[in-house]
Backbone and ligand atoms as CSV (ligand in chain L), in Angstrom:
chain,resi,resn,atom,element,x,y,z
A,1,UNK,N,N,5.582,7.304,15.709
A,1,UNK,CA,C,5.577,7.303,14.341
A,1,UNK,C,C,4.287,6.706,13.710
A,2,UNK,N,N,3.786,7.478,12.702
A,2,UNK,CA,C,2.544,6.966,12.016
A,2,UNK,C,C,2.834,6.501,10.595
A,3,UNK,N,N,2.259,5.296,10.271
A,3,UNK,CA,C,2.248,4.805,8.919
A,3,UNK,C,C,0.998,4.890,8.323
A,4,UNK,N,N,0.941,5.538,7.162
A,4,UNK,CA,C,-0.310,5.608,6.320
A,4,UNK,C,C,-0.411,4.363,5.429
A,5,UNK,N,N,-1.537,3.652,5.629
A,5,UNK,CA,C,-1.780,2.427,4.697
A,5,UNK,C,C,-2.952,2.812,3.788
A,6,UNK,N,N,-2.646,2.946,2.474
A,6,UNK,CA,C,-3.592,3.433,1.553
A,6,UNK,C,C,-4.033,2.404,0.512
A,7,UNK,N,N,-5.281,2.233,0.257
A,7,UNK,CA,C,-5.752,1.187,-0.621
A,7,UNK,C,C,-6.640,1.829,-1.780
A,8,UNK,N,N,-6.357,1.318,-2.939
A,8,UNK,CA,C,-7.073,1.954,-4.036
A,8,UNK,C,C,-8.377,1.268,-4.411
A,9,UNK,N,N,-8.921,1.566,-5.680
A,9,UNK,CA,C,-10.183,1.118,-6.117
A,9,UNK,C,C,-10.434,-0.367,-6.102
A,10,UNK,N,N,-11.627,-0.724,-5.705
A,10,UNK,CA,C,-12.159,-2.088,-5.617
A,10,UNK,C,C,-11.574,-2.974,-4.499
A,11,UNK,N,N,-10.686,-2.416,-3.752
A,11,UNK,CA,C,-10.050,-3.281,-2.643
A,11,UNK,C,C,-11.047,-3.369,-1.519
A,12,UNK,N,N,-12.166,-2.510,-1.496
A,12,UNK,CA,C,-13.250,-2.712,-0.558
A,12,UNK,C,C,-14.032,-3.962,-0.897
A,13,UNK,N,N,-13.809,-4.553,-2.039
A,13,UNK,CA,C,-14.607,-5.763,-2.375
A,13,UNK,C,C,-13.809,-7.076,-2.120
A,14,UNK,N,N,-12.651,-6.990,-1.462
A,14,UNK,CA,C,-11.883,-8.078,-1.076
A,14,UNK,C,C,-12.690,-9.125,-0.335
A,15,UNK,N,N,-12.459,-10.398,-0.622
A,15,UNK,CA,C,-13.271,-11.427,0.079
A,15,UNK,C,C,-14.240,-11.972,-0.866
A,16,UNK,N,N,-14.878,-11.195,-1.686
A,16,UNK,CA,C,-15.835,-11.676,-2.705
A,16,UNK,C,C,-15.329,-11.522,-4.154
A,17,UNK,N,N,-14.331,-10.531,-4.266
A,17,UNK,CA,C,-13.807,-10.211,-5.588
A,17,UNK,C,C,-12.760,-11.258,-6.007
A,18,UNK,N,N,-12.995,-12.079,-7.052
A,18,UNK,CA,C,-12.013,-13.002,-7.560
A,18,UNK,C,C,-11.182,-13.649,-6.506
A,19,UNK,N,N,-11.872,-14.455,-5.646
A,19,UNK,CA,C,-11.074,-14.987,-4.463
A,19,UNK,C,C,-9.859,-15.894,-5.003
A,20,UNK,N,N,-9.949,-16.441,-6.263
A,20,UNK,CA,C,-8.927,-17.318,-6.770
A,20,UNK,C,C,-7.693,-16.478,-7.005
A,21,UNK,N,N,-7.858,-15.150,-7.223
A,21,UNK,CA,C,-6.645,-14.260,-7.391
A,21,UNK,C,C,-6.360,-13.516,-6.100
A,22,UNK,N,N,-7.306,-12.935,-5.450
A,22,UNK,CA,C,-7.080,-11.971,-4.368
A,22,UNK,C,C,-7.291,-12.733,-2.956
A,23,UNK,N,N,-7.753,-13.991,-2.963
A,23,UNK,CA,C,-7.875,-14.561,-1.619
A,23,UNK,C,C,-9.214,-14.256,-1.010
A,24,UNK,N,N,-9.516,-14.805,0.165
A,24,UNK,CA,C,-10.777,-14.623,0.861
A,24,UNK,C,C,-10.734,-13.673,2.024
A,25,UNK,N,N,-9.421,-13.166,2.240
A,25,UNK,CA,C,-9.384,-12.152,3.371
A,25,UNK,C,C,-10.007,-10.835,2.967
A,26,UNK,N,N,-10.702,-10.406,3.879
A,26,UNK,CA,C,-11.405,-9.042,3.565
A,26,UNK,C,C,-10.529,-7.917,3.916
A,27,UNK,N,N,-10.809,-6.718,3.440
A,27,UNK,CA,C,-9.986,-5.609,3.759
A,27,UNK,C,C,-10.001,-5.257,5.284
A,28,UNK,N,N,-11.220,-5.529,5.955
A,28,UNK,CA,C,-11.213,-5.361,7.338
A,28,UNK,C,C,-10.227,-6.333,8.051
A,29,UNK,N,N,-10.250,-7.580,7.593
A,29,UNK,CA,C,-9.224,-8.535,8.156
A,29,UNK,C,C,-7.843,-8.022,8.035
A,30,UNK,N,N,-7.466,-7.513,6.826
A,30,UNK,CA,C,-6.148,-6.939,6.575
A,30,UNK,C,C,-5.878,-5.791,7.517
A,31,UNK,N,N,-6.896,-4.881,7.643
A,31,UNK,CA,C,-6.653,-3.810,8.636
A,31,UNK,C,C,-6.243,-4.241,10.022
A,32,UNK,N,N,-7.034,-5.262,10.405
A,32,UNK,CA,C,-6.815,-5.760,11.803
A,32,UNK,C,C,-5.393,-6.344,11.926
A,33,UNK,N,N,-4.947,-7.123,10.839
A,33,UNK,CA,C,-3.660,-7.666,10.878
A,33,UNK,C,C,-2.571,-6.720,10.891
A,34,UNK,N,N,-2.845,-5.608,10.135
A,34,UNK,CA,C,-1.789,-4.527,9.935
A,34,UNK,C,C,-1.717,-3.813,11.415
A,35,UNK,N,N,-2.821,-3.513,11.881
A,35,UNK,CA,C,-2.870,-2.808,13.213
A,35,UNK,C,C,-2.186,-3.582,14.354
A,36,UNK,N,N,-2.345,-4.899,14.365
A,36,UNK,CA,C,-1.726,-5.728,15.224
A,36,UNK,C,C,-0.197,-5.693,15.199
A,37,UNK,N,N,0.195,-5.912,13.994
A,37,UNK,CA,C,1.685,-5.954,13.595
A,37,UNK,C,C,2.370,-4.597,13.925
A,38,UNK,N,N,1.570,-3.508,13.482
A,38,UNK,CA,C,2.167,-2.213,13.682
A,38,UNK,C,C,2.253,-1.929,15.156
A,39,UNK,N,N,1.231,-2.237,15.941
A,39,UNK,CA,C,1.289,-2.004,17.357
A,39,UNK,C,C,2.425,-2.633,18.007
A,40,UNK,N,N,2.771,-3.879,17.609
A,40,UNK,CA,C,3.975,-4.635,18.041
A,40,UNK,C,C,5.257,-3.916,17.750
A,41,UNK,N,N,5.264,-3.231,16.567
A,41,UNK,CA,C,6.467,-2.583,16.163
A,41,UNK,C,C,6.534,-1.128,16.687
A,42,UNK,N,N,5.461,-0.756,17.423
A,42,UNK,CA,C,5.392,0.637,17.925
A,42,UNK,C,C,4.995,1.753,17.041
A,43,UNK,N,N,4.231,1.395,16.029
A,43,UNK,CA,C,3.683,2.398,15.001
A,43,UNK,C,C,2.182,2.606,15.259
A,44,UNK,N,N,1.816,3.868,14.956
A,44,UNK,CA,C,0.444,4.148,14.761
A,44,UNK,C,C,0.058,4.045,13.311
A,45,UNK,N,N,-1.240,3.697,13.056
A,45,UNK,CA,C,-1.555,3.410,11.699
A,45,UNK,C,C,-2.795,4.334,11.289
A,46,UNK,N,N,-2.735,4.842,10.113
A,46,UNK,CA,C,-3.899,5.507,9.415
A,46,UNK,C,C,-4.178,4.617,8.295
A,47,UNK,N,N,-5.420,3.961,8.373
A,47,UNK,CA,C,-5.719,2.988,7.285
A,47,UNK,C,C,-6.883,3.525,6.473
A,48,UNK,N,N,-6.742,3.587,5.163
A,48,UNK,CA,C,-7.958,4.055,4.329
A,48,UNK,C,C,-8.002,3.335,3.042
A,49,UNK,N,N,-9.211,3.342,2.427
A,49,UNK,CA,C,-9.489,2.828,1.123
A,49,UNK,C,C,-10.340,3.803,0.363
A,50,UNK,N,N,-9.991,4.039,-0.928
A,50,UNK,CA,C,-10.854,4.931,-1.630
A,50,UNK,C,C,-10.942,4.410,-3.133
A,51,UNK,N,N,-12.065,4.599,-3.800
A,51,UNK,CA,C,-12.269,4.271,-5.187
A,51,UNK,C,C,-11.964,5.485,-6.012
A,52,UNK,N,N,-11.492,6.556,-5.348
A,52,UNK,CA,C,-11.363,7.839,-6.078
A,52,UNK,C,C,-9.819,8.208,-6.073
A,53,UNK,N,N,-9.304,8.504,-7.235
A,53,UNK,CA,C,-7.959,8.873,-7.341
A,53,UNK,C,C,-7.603,10.141,-6.489
A,54,UNK,N,N,-8.495,11.101,-6.655
A,54,UNK,CA,C,-8.236,12.395,-5.930
A,54,UNK,C,C,-8.205,12.270,-4.381
A,55,UNK,N,N,-9.064,11.371,-3.942
A,55,UNK,CA,C,-9.082,11.108,-2.437
A,55,UNK,C,C,-7.755,10.493,-1.941
A,56,UNK,N,N,-7.213,9.540,-2.788
A,56,UNK,CA,C,-5.957,8.967,-2.440
A,56,UNK,C,C,-4.812,9.934,-2.546
A,57,UNK,N,N,-4.861,10.845,-3.456
A,57,UNK,CA,C,-3.873,11.941,-3.581
A,57,UNK,C,C,-3.930,12.939,-2.348
A,58,UNK,N,N,-5.177,13.284,-1.943
A,58,UNK,CA,C,-5.334,14.129,-0.761
A,58,UNK,C,C,-4.661,13.466,0.432
A,59,UNK,N,N,-4.866,12.179,0.536
A,59,UNK,CA,C,-4.203,11.362,1.729
A,59,UNK,C,C,-2.766,11.352,1.664
A,60,UNK,N,N,-2.181,11.209,0.373
A,60,UNK,CA,C,-0.782,11.167,0.225
A,60,UNK,C,C,-0.171,12.610,0.559
A,61,UNK,N,N,-0.859,13.603,0.235
A,61,UNK,CA,C,-0.483,14.912,0.562
A,61,UNK,C,C,-0.467,15.150,2.119
A,62,UNK,N,N,-1.484,14.582,2.781
A,62,UNK,CA,C,-1.549,14.679,4.310
A,62,UNK,C,C,-0.405,13.894,4.850
A,63,UNK,N,N,-0.009,12.799,4.257
A,63,UNK,CA,C,0.984,11.970,4.752
A,63,UNK,C,C,2.345,12.686,4.899
A,64,UNK,N,N,2.530,13.556,3.880
A,64,UNK,CA,C,3.744,14.303,3.662
A,64,UNK,C,C,4.244,14.892,4.994
A,65,UNK,N,N,3.239,15.413,5.835
A,65,UNK,CA,C,3.620,16.068,7.073
A,65,UNK,C,C,3.196,15.238,8.276
A,66,UNK,N,N,2.397,14.223,8.136
A,66,UNK,CA,C,1.922,13.451,9.217
A,66,UNK,C,C,2.423,12.060,9.409
A,67,UNK,N,N,3.077,11.568,8.318
A,67,UNK,CA,C,3.412,10.142,8.334
A,67,UNK,C,C,4.982,10.014,8.281
A,68,UNK,N,N,5.408,8.840,8.801
A,68,UNK,CA,C,6.939,8.446,8.629
A,68,UNK,C,C,7.067,7.717,7.340
A,69,UNK,N,N,6.011,7.026,6.911
A,69,UNK,CA,C,6.093,6.272,5.664
A,69,UNK,C,C,4.725,5.950,5.146
A,70,UNK,N,N,4.723,5.462,3.939
A,70,UNK,CA,C,3.394,5.097,3.264
A,70,UNK,C,C,3.549,3.731,2.818
A,71,UNK,N,N,2.519,2.921,3.105
A,71,UNK,CA,C,2.310,1.624,2.469
A,71,UNK,C,C,1.087,1.762,1.608
A,72,UNK,N,N,1.238,1.480,0.206
A,72,UNK,CA,C,0.165,1.702,-0.728
A,72,UNK,C,C,-0.049,0.596,-1.562
A,73,UNK,N,N,-1.344,0.099,-1.701
A,73,UNK,CA,C,-1.793,-0.767,-2.723
A,73,UNK,C,C,-2.623,0.108,-3.671
A,74,UNK,N,N,-2.155,0.626,-4.696
A,74,UNK,CA,C,-2.884,1.514,-5.535
A,74,UNK,C,C,-3.912,0.885,-6.455
A,75,UNK,N,N,-3.877,-0.461,-6.421
A,75,UNK,CA,C,-4.795,-1.275,-7.247
A,75,UNK,C,C,-4.671,-0.846,-8.678
A,76,UNK,N,N,-5.722,-0.648,-9.459
A,76,UNK,CA,C,-5.596,-0.394,-10.888
A,76,UNK,C,C,-4.922,0.808,-11.152
A,77,UNK,N,N,-4.934,1.823,-10.252
A,77,UNK,CA,C,-4.187,3.108,-10.438
A,77,UNK,C,C,-2.714,2.978,-10.546
A,78,UNK,N,N,-2.190,1.819,-10.047
A,78,UNK,CA,C,-0.770,1.532,-10.111
A,78,UNK,C,C,-0.365,1.624,-11.553
A,79,UNK,N,N,-1.175,1.170,-12.527
A,79,UNK,CA,C,-0.790,1.050,-13.912
A,79,UNK,C,C,-1.152,2.255,-14.769
A,80,UNK,N,N,-1.819,3.258,-14.153
A,80,UNK,CA,C,-2.348,4.319,-14.978
A,80,UNK,C,C,-2.039,5.753,-14.409
A,81,UNK,N,N,-1.705,5.800,-13.103
A,81,UNK,CA,C,-1.796,7.185,-12.474
A,81,UNK,C,C,-0.425,7.918,-12.381
A,82,UNK,N,N,-0.263,8.852,-13.323
A,82,UNK,CA,C,0.873,9.764,-13.125
A,82,UNK,C,C,0.680,10.652,-11.870
A,83,UNK,N,N,-0.534,10.910,-11.709
A,83,UNK,CA,C,-0.942,11.874,-10.493
A,83,UNK,C,C,-0.486,11.276,-9.176
A,84,UNK,N,N,-0.753,10.049,-8.950
A,84,UNK,CA,C,-0.354,9.288,-7.770
A,84,UNK,C,C,1.196,9.153,-7.684
A,85,UNK,N,N,1.817,8.915,-8.810
A,85,UNK,CA,C,3.279,8.929,-8.927
A,85,UNK,C,C,3.803,10.357,-8.437
A,86,UNK,N,N,3.221,11.405,-8.955
A,86,UNK,CA,C,3.719,12.715,-8.588
A,86,UNK,C,C,3.440,13.030,-7.199
A,87,UNK,N,N,2.339,12.672,-6.634
A,87,UNK,CA,C,2.043,12.914,-5.203
A,87,UNK,C,C,3.029,12.207,-4.309
A,88,UNK,N,N,3.382,10.939,-4.684
A,88,UNK,CA,C,4.308,10.254,-3.887
A,88,UNK,C,C,5.714,10.864,-3.977
A,89,UNK,N,N,6.058,11.303,-5.123
A,89,UNK,CA,C,7.320,11.945,-5.362
A,89,UNK,C,C,7.485,13.226,-4.422
A,90,UNK,N,N,6.376,14.007,-4.399
A,90,UNK,CA,C,6.319,15.217,-3.629
A,90,UNK,C,C,6.304,14.975,-2.120
A,91,UNK,N,N,5.838,13.800,-1.720
A,91,UNK,CA,C,5.687,13.375,-0.255
A,91,UNK,C,C,7.050,13.211,0.374
A,92,UNK,N,N,8.098,12.737,-0.500
A,92,UNK,CA,C,9.399,12.555,-0.029
A,92,UNK,C,C,9.437,11.695,1.212
A,93,UNK,N,N,8.741,10.569,1.225
A,93,UNK,CA,C,8.745,9.488,2.251
A,93,UNK,C,C,9.011,8.143,1.769
A,94,UNK,N,N,9.508,7.232,2.624
A,94,UNK,CA,C,9.634,5.941,2.213
A,94,UNK,C,C,8.269,5.319,1.793
A,95,UNK,N,N,8.275,4.652,0.720
A,95,UNK,CA,C,7.054,4.066,0.174
A,95,UNK,C,C,7.158,2.563,-0.079
A,96,UNK,N,N,6.243,1.758,0.403
A,96,UNK,CA,C,6.249,0.347,0.110
A,96,UNK,C,C,4.935,0.093,-0.719
A,97,UNK,N,N,5.219,-0.367,-1.888
A,97,UNK,CA,C,4.017,-0.700,-2.838
A,97,UNK,C,C,3.712,-2.207,-2.539
A,98,UNK,N,N,2.389,-2.385,-2.310
A,98,UNK,CA,C,1.995,-3.819,-2.090
A,98,UNK,C,C,0.946,-4.237,-3.047
A,99,UNK,N,N,1.092,-5.415,-3.600
A,99,UNK,CA,C,0.054,-6.048,-4.374
A,99,UNK,C,C,-0.237,-7.404,-3.853
A,100,UNK,N,N,-1.420,-7.728,-3.671
A,100,UNK,CA,C,-1.837,-9.042,-3.274
A,100,UNK,C,C,-1.476,-10.151,-4.187
A,101,UNK,N,N,-1.724,-9.852,-5.467
A,101,UNK,CA,C,-1.343,-10.882,-6.541
A,101,UNK,C,C,0.039,-10.549,-7.143
A,102,UNK,N,N,0.489,-11.491,-7.701
A,102,UNK,CA,C,1.823,-11.347,-8.389
A,102,UNK,C,C,1.465,-10.650,-9.715
A,103,UNK,N,N,1.563,-9.356,-9.853
A,103,UNK,CA,C,1.173,-8.707,-11.026
A,103,UNK,C,C,2.010,-9.103,-12.269
A,104,UNK,N,N,3.148,-9.666,-11.963
A,104,UNK,CA,C,4.150,-9.863,-13.138
A,104,UNK,C,C,3.805,-11.200,-13.876
A,105,UNK,N,N,2.943,-12.013,-13.192
A,105,UNK,CA,C,2.472,-13.204,-14.011
A,105,UNK,C,C,1.085,-13.080,-14.493
A,106,UNK,N,N,0.631,-11.840,-14.551
A,106,UNK,CA,C,-0.799,-11.568,-14.964
A,106,UNK,C,C,-0.697,-10.815,-16.289
A,107,UNK,N,N,-1.675,-10.124,-16.726
A,107,UNK,CA,C,-1.838,-9.468,-18.080
A,107,UNK,C,C,-0.802,-8.445,-18.153
A,108,UNK,N,N,-0.345,-8.250,-19.433
A,108,UNK,CA,C,0.699,-7.226,-19.688
A,108,UNK,C,C,0.495,-5.906,-19.117
A,109,UNK,N,N,-0.819,-5.458,-19.180
A,109,UNK,CA,C,-0.995,-4.132,-18.692
A,109,UNK,C,C,-0.806,-3.948,-17.198
A,110,UNK,N,N,-0.652,-5.091,-16.428
A,110,UNK,CA,C,-0.289,-4.941,-15.108
A,110,UNK,C,C,1.163,-4.951,-14.749
A,111,UNK,N,N,1.930,-5.077,-15.829
A,111,UNK,CA,C,3.456,-5.204,-15.629
A,111,UNK,C,C,4.122,-3.863,-15.474
A,112,UNK,N,N,3.405,-2.800,-15.961
A,112,UNK,CA,C,3.986,-1.437,-15.750
A,112,UNK,C,C,3.364,-0.815,-14.530
A,113,UNK,N,N,4.301,-0.295,-13.641
A,113,UNK,CA,C,3.808,0.487,-12.426
A,113,UNK,C,C,4.401,1.882,-12.402
A,114,UNK,N,N,3.592,2.924,-12.493
A,114,UNK,CA,C,4.075,4.209,-12.212
A,114,UNK,C,C,4.558,4.425,-10.788
A,115,UNK,N,N,3.959,3.650,-9.894
A,115,UNK,CA,C,4.189,3.783,-8.516
A,115,UNK,C,C,5.555,3.219,-8.105
A,116,UNK,N,N,5.985,2.151,-8.799
A,116,UNK,CA,C,7.341,1.565,-8.484
A,116,UNK,C,C,8.478,2.567,-8.713
A,117,UNK,N,N,8.239,3.496,-9.521
A,117,UNK,CA,C,9.339,4.521,-9.762
A,117,UNK,C,C,9.653,5.291,-8.483
A,118,UNK,N,N,8.612,5.404,-7.554
A,118,UNK,CA,C,8.673,6.098,-6.369
A,118,UNK,C,C,8.804,5.160,-5.109
A,119,UNK,N,N,8.862,3.888,-5.367
A,119,UNK,CA,C,8.789,2.949,-4.174
A,119,UNK,C,C,10.136,2.623,-3.686
A,120,UNK,N,N,10.269,2.513,-2.386
A,120,UNK,CA,C,11.515,1.994,-1.718
A,120,UNK,C,C,11.492,0.465,-1.885
A,121,UNK,N,N,10.275,-0.130,-1.759
A,121,UNK,CA,C,10.268,-1.664,-1.862
A,121,UNK,C,C,8.965,-1.937,-2.450
A,122,UNK,N,N,8.909,-3.021,-3.134
A,122,UNK,CA,C,7.736,-3.565,-3.790
A,122,UNK,C,C,7.518,-5.030,-3.283
A,123,UNK,N,N,6.258,-5.344,-2.897
A,123,UNK,CA,C,5.868,-6.640,-2.481
A,123,UNK,C,C,4.635,-7.080,-3.306
A,124,UNK,N,N,4.835,-8.116,-4.068
A,124,UNK,CA,C,3.694,-8.631,-4.986
A,124,UNK,C,C,3.609,-10.084,-4.866
A,125,UNK,N,N,2.315,-10.620,-4.683
A,125,UNK,CA,C,2.102,-12.124,-4.802
A,125,UNK,C,C,2.072,-12.735,-3.409
A,126,UNK,N,N,2.296,-12.019,-2.330
A,126,UNK,CA,C,2.327,-12.607,-1.024
A,126,UNK,C,C,0.961,-12.549,-0.371
A,127,UNK,N,N,-0.119,-12.117,-1.089
A,127,UNK,CA,C,-1.441,-12.061,-0.513
A,127,UNK,C,C,-1.493,-11.027,0.624
A,128,UNK,N,N,-2.355,-11.272,1.466
A,128,UNK,CA,C,-2.589,-10.408,2.632
A,128,UNK,C,C,-1.256,-10.228,3.456
A,129,UNK,N,N,-0.512,-11.216,3.443
A,129,UNK,CA,C,0.825,-11.133,4.110
A,129,UNK,C,C,1.627,-9.979,3.800
A,130,UNK,N,N,1.511,-9.581,2.512
A,130,UNK,CA,C,2.314,-8.468,1.935
A,130,UNK,C,C,2.251,-7.310,2.802
A,131,UNK,N,N,1.038,-7.048,3.438
A,131,UNK,CA,C,0.930,-5.827,4.238
A,131,UNK,C,C,1.715,-5.917,5.530
A,132,UNK,N,N,1.656,-7.040,6.196
A,132,UNK,CA,C,2.427,-7.192,7.466
A,132,UNK,C,C,3.905,-7.335,7.142
A,133,UNK,N,N,4.269,-7.836,5.985
A,133,UNK,CA,C,5.660,-7.877,5.586
A,133,UNK,C,C,6.110,-6.447,5.378
A,134,UNK,N,N,5.216,-5.533,4.849
A,134,UNK,CA,C,5.643,-4.155,4.623
A,134,UNK,C,C,5.818,-3.454,6.016
A,135,UNK,N,N,5.073,-3.688,6.989
A,135,UNK,CA,C,5.186,-3.140,8.372
A,135,UNK,C,C,6.528,-3.648,8.909
A,136,UNK,N,N,6.917,-4.923,8.771
A,136,UNK,CA,C,8.174,-5.559,9.285
A,136,UNK,C,C,9.372,-4.769,8.622
A,137,UNK,N,N,9.196,-4.614,7.280
A,137,UNK,CA,C,10.303,-4.024,6.516
A,137,UNK,C,C,10.495,-2.551,7.003
A,138,UNK,N,N,9.415,-1.784,7.208
A,138,UNK,CA,C,9.622,-0.350,7.695
A,138,UNK,C,C,10.083,-0.332,9.099
A,139,UNK,N,N,9.746,-1.331,9.949
A,139,UNK,CA,C,10.333,-1.376,11.382
A,139,UNK,C,C,11.889,-1.296,11.274
A,140,UNK,N,N,12.392,-2.118,10.333
A,140,UNK,CA,C,13.839,-2.239,10.051
A,140,UNK,C,C,14.404,-0.974,9.452
A,141,UNK,N,N,13.685,-0.618,8.379
A,141,UNK,CA,C,14.208,0.534,7.502
A,141,UNK,C,C,14.218,1.845,8.212
A,142,UNK,N,N,13.113,2.113,9.072
A,142,UNK,CA,C,12.974,3.395,9.653
A,142,UNK,C,C,14.008,3.472,10.918
A,143,UNK,N,N,14.144,2.311,11.456
A,143,UNK,CA,C,15.093,2.173,12.507
A,143,UNK,C,C,16.582,2.410,12.218
A,144,UNK,N,N,16.935,1.890,10.995
A,144,UNK,CA,C,18.242,2.051,10.434
A,144,UNK,C,C,18.565,3.537,10.127
A,145,UNK,N,N,17.459,4.178,9.555
A,145,UNK,CA,C,17.587,5.599,9.159
A,145,UNK,C,C,17.779,6.591,10.324
A,146,UNK,N,N,17.114,6.235,11.470
A,146,UNK,CA,C,17.175,7.191,12.506
A,146,UNK,C,C,18.398,6.946,13.439
L,1,DQA,C1,C,-3.727,-5.346,-7.285
L,1,DQA,C2,C,-3.200,-5.605,-8.693
L,1,DQA,C3,C,-3.789,-4.574,-9.694
L,1,DQA,O1,O,-3.354,-4.973,-10.966
L,1,DQA,C4,C,-5.260,-4.686,-9.624
L,1,DQA,O2,O,-5.836,-3.703,-10.536
L,1,DQA,C5,C,-5.891,-4.574,-8.307
L,1,DQA,C6,C,-5.219,-5.245,-7.144
L,1,DQA,C7,C,-3.257,-6.313,-6.209
L,1,DQA,O3,O,-3.324,-6.181,-4.958
L,1,DQA,O4,O,-2.930,-7.543,-6.632
L,1,DQA,O5,O,-6.987,-4.059,-8.058
L,1,DQA,O6,O,-3.178,-4.096,-6.880
């Protein structure tokens, strides 16, 4: 089973971008942690980051036929993108929405998520651990479903 791990705009800047909010872990570090945890759970991983909404949507459409589940940190598109919402709806897959920061204790505009409407589970504020937590969750969830 393959899990797609998708990352939205500016997450390529992790490590240098507002470390007081997002931590010092880089996206490459997160990818390594995710791959390790996924391998232990017996999953293959497709890991990608894009600053472009359409590229993320192309990947979600690909996941529809190629993935067992999607882990997505849509970054700022969380709060704006009806198109990503619609793509996730069409994918008909379990979705785990991950945010490094606790969006609920930040600015009001981060409190609304279009993606949560399509999410099986939401993890926010656990930092980079959120991604490995998402893998652990899916290991249980997909196992229960099959
Ligand atoms: C984020 C939270 C978003 O509000 C923000 O736009 C991001 C990162 C997070 O991981 O905490 O870019 O998704």
